[in-house]
C-alpha positions in Angstrom: 62.1 130.3 58.7 65.6 129.3 57.7 66.1 125.7 56.7 69.3 123.9 57.4 70.1 120.4 56.3 73.2 118.2 56.7 74.6 117.2 53.3 77.8 115.8 51.9 80.8 117.9 51.3 80.4 117.5 47.5 76.9 119.0 47.6 77.9 121.7 50.1 80.7 122.9 47.9 78.1 123.9 45.3 76.1 126.0 47.8 76.7 127.7 51.1 77.8 126.3 54.5 77.4 128.0 57.8 79.6 127.2 60.8 79.6 128.5 64.4 82.2 129.1 67.0 82.5 130.4 70.5 84.5 133.5 71.2 85.7 133.7 74.8 86.0 137.3 75.9 86.9 139.0 79.2 83.2 139.6 79.6 82.0 136.1 78.8 81.3 133.9 75.8 79.9 135.2 72.5 78.5 133.0 69.7 79.8 133.8 66.2 79.1 132.4 62.7 80.4 132.7 59.2 79.7 131.3 55.7 81.8 129.5 53.2 81.8 127.3 50.1 82.3 124.0 51.9 82.7 122.7 55.5 86.5 123.2 55.7 86.4 126.6 54.1 83.4 127.8 56.2 85.0 126.7 59.5 88.3 128.4 58.6 86.3 131.6 57.8 84.4 131.3 61.0 87.6 131.2 63.1 88.9 134.3 61.2 85.6 136.0 61.7 85.7 135.3 65.4 89.0 137.0 65.7 87.6 140.0 63.8 84.7 140.2 66.3 87.3 140.0 69.1 89.0 143.0 67.6 85.8 145.0 67.8 84.8 143.6 71.1 87.8 145.0 72.8 86.8 148.5 71.7 84.2 148.6 74.4 86.8 148.5 77.2 89.3 150.6 75.4 86.8 153.4 74.7 85.5 153.2 78.2 89.0 154.0 79.4 88.9 157.1 77.1 85.8 158.1 78.9 87.7 158.2 82.2 86.7 154.8 83.6 89.7 154.0 85.9 88.4 150.5 86.7 88.3 149.7 82.9 91.9 150.9 82.6 93.1 148.8 85.5 91.4 145.8 84.0 92.9 146.4 80.6 96.4 146.7 82.1 96.0 143.6 84.2 94.8 141.6 81.2 97.8 142.7 79.1 100.3 141.9 82.0 99.1 138.3 81.9 100.2 137.8 78.3 102.7 135.1 77.5 105.1 137.1 75.3 106.6 133.9 73.9 103.3 132.9 72.3 101.1 136.1 72.1 97.5 135.6 71.2 95.8 137.2 68.2 93.9 139.5 70.5 95.0 139.6 74.2 92.4 138.1 76.6 90.4 136.3 73.9 90.1 132.7 72.6 88.2 131.0 69.9 86.6 127.5 70.1 85.4 125.8 67.0 81.8 124.6 66.8 79.8 122.7 64.1 78.8 123.3 60.5 75.6 122.8 58.5 74.6 123.5 54.9 72.0 125.9 53.7 69.5 124.3 51.4 70.3 126.4 48.3 69.3 125.4 44.8 71.9 124.2 42.3 72.8 126.9 39.8 75.7 128.3 37.7 74.2 131.8 37.9 74.5 134.7 40.2 72.9 134.9 43.6 70.9 137.5 45.6 71.1 137.5 49.4 69.8 139.8 52.1 70.7 140.5 55.7 68.8 142.8 58.1 67.5 144.8 55.1 70.7 145.0 53.1 70.9 143.1 49.8 73.9 141.9 47.8 74.6 139.9 44.7 77.6 137.7 43.9 78.6 134.6 41.9 78.5 132.4 44.9 75.7 132.3 47.5 78.0 132.4 50.5 79.8 135.5 49.2 76.4 137.2 48.6 75.5 136.4 52.2 78.7 137.7 53.7 78.7 140.9 51.6 75.2 141.7 52.8 76.0 140.8 56.4 79.1 142.8 56.5 77.5 146.0 55.2 74.3 145.6 57.3 76.2 145.0 60.6 79.4 147.0 60.3 77.9 149.9 58.4 76.1 151.4 61.5 78.8 150.3 63.9 80.3 152.8 66.3 83.1 152.0 68.8 81.6 150.4 71.9 78.5 149.1 70.1 79.5 145.5 70.4 76.1 144.3 71.6 74.3 145.6 68.5 77.1 144.3 66.2 77.1 140.8 67.5 73.3 140.6 67.5 73.3 141.7 63.9 76.1 139.3 62.9 74.3 136.4 64.6 70.9 136.7 62.9 69.5 133.8 61.0 70.3 133.8 57.3 67.6 133.8 54.6 68.5 131.2 52.0 70.0 133.1 48.9 68.1 133.0 45.7 69.2 132.6 42.1 69.3 136.0 40.4 70.0 134.8 36.8 71.4 131.8 35.1 74.9 132.1 33.6 75.1 132.0 29.8 78.6 130.6 29.8 79.9 127.3 31.1 81.7 127.3 34.4 85.4 127.7 34.2 87.4 124.5 34.8 90.6 126.4 35.6 91.4 127.6 39.2 92.7 131.2 39.0 93.3 133.2 42.2 92.3 136.8 42.4 93.9 139.5 44.5 92.1 142.7 45.4 92.8 145.8 47.5 90.4 147.9 49.5 91.8 151.3 50.6 95.2 149.8 51.0 94.2 146.5 52.6 94.8 143.3 50.6 92.6 140.2 50.2 92.3 137.3 47.8 90.0 134.6 46.7 89.1 131.8 44.3 86.7 134.2 42.5 86.5 137.9 41.8 83.6 138.3 44.2 85.3 136.3 46.9 88.5 138.3 46.6 86.6 141.6 46.8 84.9 140.4 50.0 88.2 139.3 51.5 89.8 142.7 50.8 86.8 144.5 52.4 87.1 142.3 55.5 90.8 143.0 55.5 89.9 146.7 55.6 87.7 146.1 58.6 90.4 144.3 60.5 93.2 146.6 59.5 91.3 149.8 60.4 90.6 148.3 63.9 94.3 147.3 64.4 95.4 150.9 63.6 92.7 152.5 65.7 93.5 150.3 68.7 97.2 151.0 68.3 96.7 154.7 68.2 94.4 154.6 71.2 96.9 152.6 73.3 99.6 155.0 72.2 97.7 157.8 73.9 96.9 155.8 77.0 100.5 154.8 77.7 101.2 158.4 78.6 98.9 158.0 81.5 98.1 161.6 81.4 95.5 163.7 79.6 93.8 161.7 76.8 93.1 163.1 73.4 90.0 162.4 71.4 89.0 158.8 70.7 90.6 157.6 67.4 88.1 157.5 64.6 87.1 154.1 63.3 85.2 154.0 60.0 83.9 150.4 59.8 82.8 150.7 56.2 83.3 153.3 53.5 81.2 154.5 50.6 77.5 155.5 50.4 76.4 152.0 49.5 77.7 148.5 49.1 77.9 149.0 45.3 80.0 152.1 45.9 82.3 150.1 48.2 82.7 147.3 45.6 83.4 149.8 42.8 86.3 151.3 44.8 88.0 147.9 45.3 90.9 147.4 42.9 91.7 143.9 41.7 94.7 142.5 39.9 94.3 140.0 37.0 93.5 136.4 38.1 96.5 134.4 39.1 98.7 137.4 39.9 100.4 137.0 43.3 101.1 139.6 45.9 104.7 139.9 45.0 106.3 142.7 47.0 107.5 142.5 50.5 106.0 144.1 53.5 109.1 145.6 55.0 108.0 147.7 57.9 110.5 148.4 60.6 109.0 147.9 64.0 110.3 147.4 67.5 113.8 147.0 66.2 112.9 144.1 63.9 112.5 144.2 60.2 109.3 142.5 59.0 110.2 141.3 55.5 107.5 138.8 54.5 105.8 137.7 51.3 102.5 136.0 50.6 102.1 132.9 48.6 100.5 133.0 45.1 97.2 132.4 46.8 97.5 135.0 49.5 94.4 136.1 51.4 93.4 137.8 54.6 94.0 134.6 56.6 97.5 134.4 55.4 98.1 138.1 56.0 96.9 137.6 59.6 99.4 134.7 60.0 102.5 136.3 58.5 102.1 139.7 60.0 101.4 138.3 63.4 104.6 136.4 63.2 106.7 139.2 61.7 105.3 142.3 63.4 103.2 141.3 66.5 105.2 138.6 68.1 108.6 140.4 68.1 106.9 143.5 69.5 105.4 141.6 72.4 108.9 140.8 73.5 108.9 144.3 75.0 106.1 143.4 77.4 108.0 142.2 80.5 107.8 144.9 83.1 105.4 146.2 85.8 105.1 149.7 84.5 101.6 150.2 83.0 103.0 152.6 80.5 105.4 149.9 79.2 102.5 147.3 79.0 100.1 149.6 77.2 102.8 151.0 75.0 104.0 147.6 73.9 100.5 146.3 73.0 99.7 149.5 71.2 102.9 149.4 69.2 102.2 145.7 68.3 98.8 146.7 66.9 100.3 149.6 64.9 103.1 147.4 63.6 100.6 144.8 62.6 98.5 147.4 60.6 101.7 148.8 58.9 102.6 145.2 57.9 99.2 144.6 56.5 99.3 147.7 54.3 102.8 146.9 53.1 101.8 144.3 50.5 101.1 145.5 47.0 100.2 143.7 43.8 101.2 146.7 41.7 98.7 148.9 40.0 95.8 146.6 40.6 94.3 147.1 37.1 90.6 146.4 37.0 89.7 143.5 34.7 87.9 144.2 31.5 84.2 144.0 32.1 84.3 144.7 35.8 
């Protein structure tokens, strides 16, 4: 049985906090949750996680259209036609409502942590990171487009309290470096090496979905014969350890310095991230630079225009996300 207790922010920052939110979808509400270092951090991560679930939730309808479901196609076009192009949402037809937070009763420790989720185990320097690594691999690993019920069920399971794996032999650092990592071309960042690798892996999930959605809609806007459903590999590598080994990380404190300069829908998206760039910031800047300008093409009753514009926005967003680069991403000594 999982034990949750309400504690102060000071205590929560040393452990793991879980927050919940409601994702409103075209098919009804879905409950989501995510973990973080403290209440503010965990809620921000929960909101971002809800939008990630929204990305995957829309696959159900989109892939139904590929299966020849004319009603699904009509519903999809109708939903896109209702968009306010002056303030386009992160995912058309979806909304996120924040919920509440509580703290997991984890022990105090400066060591590493073990966590498990639905049979998958992970270790990290922070308990919340270990939980999220295990949850991501367990739930997105077997995901196939359209399997949203299984995905949300897995993501919503109760968390087993992480356990201390070993005690650190060195004193905790009093500095506050920022790490930047890259997973197969998708960037993330975090206040620790483990957190940054997790952020990059989650950026890969979201970026892959954006590109697959864009390619699918690019096919649908022809309103003719449909090609094969775009492939969507939720996770890569034979195991979590293999995934983590493939993530490249820059030295701590190194910012994502180059511009993402993708040319999309007639607008140049030249944007930079702050020295503490992460997936949440990438979401924000690429939405403003690549998605919002593309949605300006939406007005019009022709379904081909509607589908094409939304698909182009998704592809532009993906291109923007892959435009950042911290250089060679040299792996730190000892990693």
